[in-house]
N, C-alpha and C positions, 0 to 999 in steps of 0.2 A: 203582175208585168213586171217582165222584166227590161232591163236596157235595148231597146231596138225590138221586142216584141210589142205586139197591139196596137190599139192607136192612141195616137199623140196626142193634146190637145192644140185645137187650131191655131196654126199661125208658129209652131215647135216641132223641128225637125229632126232633132232626135234628141234623148236624154244622153247626158252622160252617164257611162257603166255604175259610178259611184256612187250617181244618186237617183238609181232605181227605185218606183213605188212600187214594194213590195207589199204592199198592204189593199194596194190598189183605190184608196182612198184619199189620198196626198198627204197623208201624215206618215206616211211608212219609212221618212227621213231621220225619226227622231232622236237616230240610232250615230248617227253620225254627226249632229249638232249636240248631243250628249257626250261623245268620245272628247271633241273639240274642247265643252264645256268644263269638263273635271280637268283636260290637261291643263288650260288656264287656272284652273280655279287652285290645281294644285301647286303649279311654279309659280303664282303669286300669294300663296300661303308659305314656301318656304321662302319668298320675296320677303314678307309680312315678319313674319319669324326672324330673319336675321335682321330687320332695319331694328326692330323693336328689341334685337339684342344689344346694337352697338350703341340704340339709345338709352338702352339703361346702365352700359359702359360709359355713360360722357362723353362716346366716339360720332365724328360726322362720318354720313355719307363716304366709301372709300371707292375707287377705279375699281376693285374685283367685285363690287356690286353690280358694276356697269353689262356684265355677261347675261347675269339675272334677270334685268331691267330689259334686255334685247330678247333674250329668250320669251319673257311674257310680251313683250308687245308682237314678235312675229307668230305666238298663237293665238294671238288678239286679231291678226291682218288676218288669218285663216281659218277663224273665227267669222270675219266679215266676210270671208269672199264664200266659204261654206252656205253660212245666212244668206246674202246676196244670192247666190246663186238657187239655191232652194225655193225662196222665195219668187223669184223669177221663175223659176218652174213651175208655179200654182200651188206652193204649202199655204195653206189659208192660217193668218196670223188674225189675232182679235182687234191689233191695234198697231197695225206695221208703223206709225212713226213713231209710237213710243219704244217701239224694239228699236228701231236703227238711233233714237235717242239716247239709249242705254248702250249698243253698239259703240257709236261715236263718241260717246260718256267714255267708255273704258278705253276706247282710242285715244283718246287724249291725256289722260289722268296721270300714265309714267313720264309722260317727256315732259311734263309741267312740272312733276316731282324734281324730276332729272337738273331742268335748268335752276329751279329751286336751290335744290341741292350742289349744283356747280357754282351759284353765287354766295349760299349761306354756310359756310365752313363751320359749322355748330355744330351739337347733338339735336338742333330742332331740322337740321337736314333729315338726319335720321328718322326724327318723328312724323315728318311730311311726306318723307317714301312709306314708312308703316301705313299711315294713314291712309293712303292711297293706292298703295296695295289692296288694302284690306276692303276698301269700295270699291275696288273692281271685283274681289272675289262672292261681295253682296249682289254686285250688279250679273255676274254670272248666273247667281239664284233668281233673279227675276227676271234674266234673256231666258231662260228652262223654263219659268212658269210662263210666259207669254208664250215660247215654242210651242206648248201642249196642247 
């Protein structure tokens, strides 16, 4: 089924073109979710490494890391929108509450780490940022496992 072709689920006006269910079984969206997950994972891993290096050098989080945090957070917002649209479009998920718990937790971790880093001007701010970014990576794996 391509966007705009074939029958739509009852109550649905039209599928967005990027959300076309190419397999026709409600699971054809996995490529979009995987692309966002990989993007978030790569960005969060880079941020983790950067924070670990600064922590090993006994340095706090610096202002230059803020764009990295913003990039990861922006990718997480895109992920939340994609997951929301696809799930609303009928993609089956075994446990939607757990999925959204992971998505919301991912969204909240880096702002909390940034707030901590803003207040705590020691190497521990880099440790907190490294842990938060690493947890985001782990949550991406769990989101992918639930999405499958």
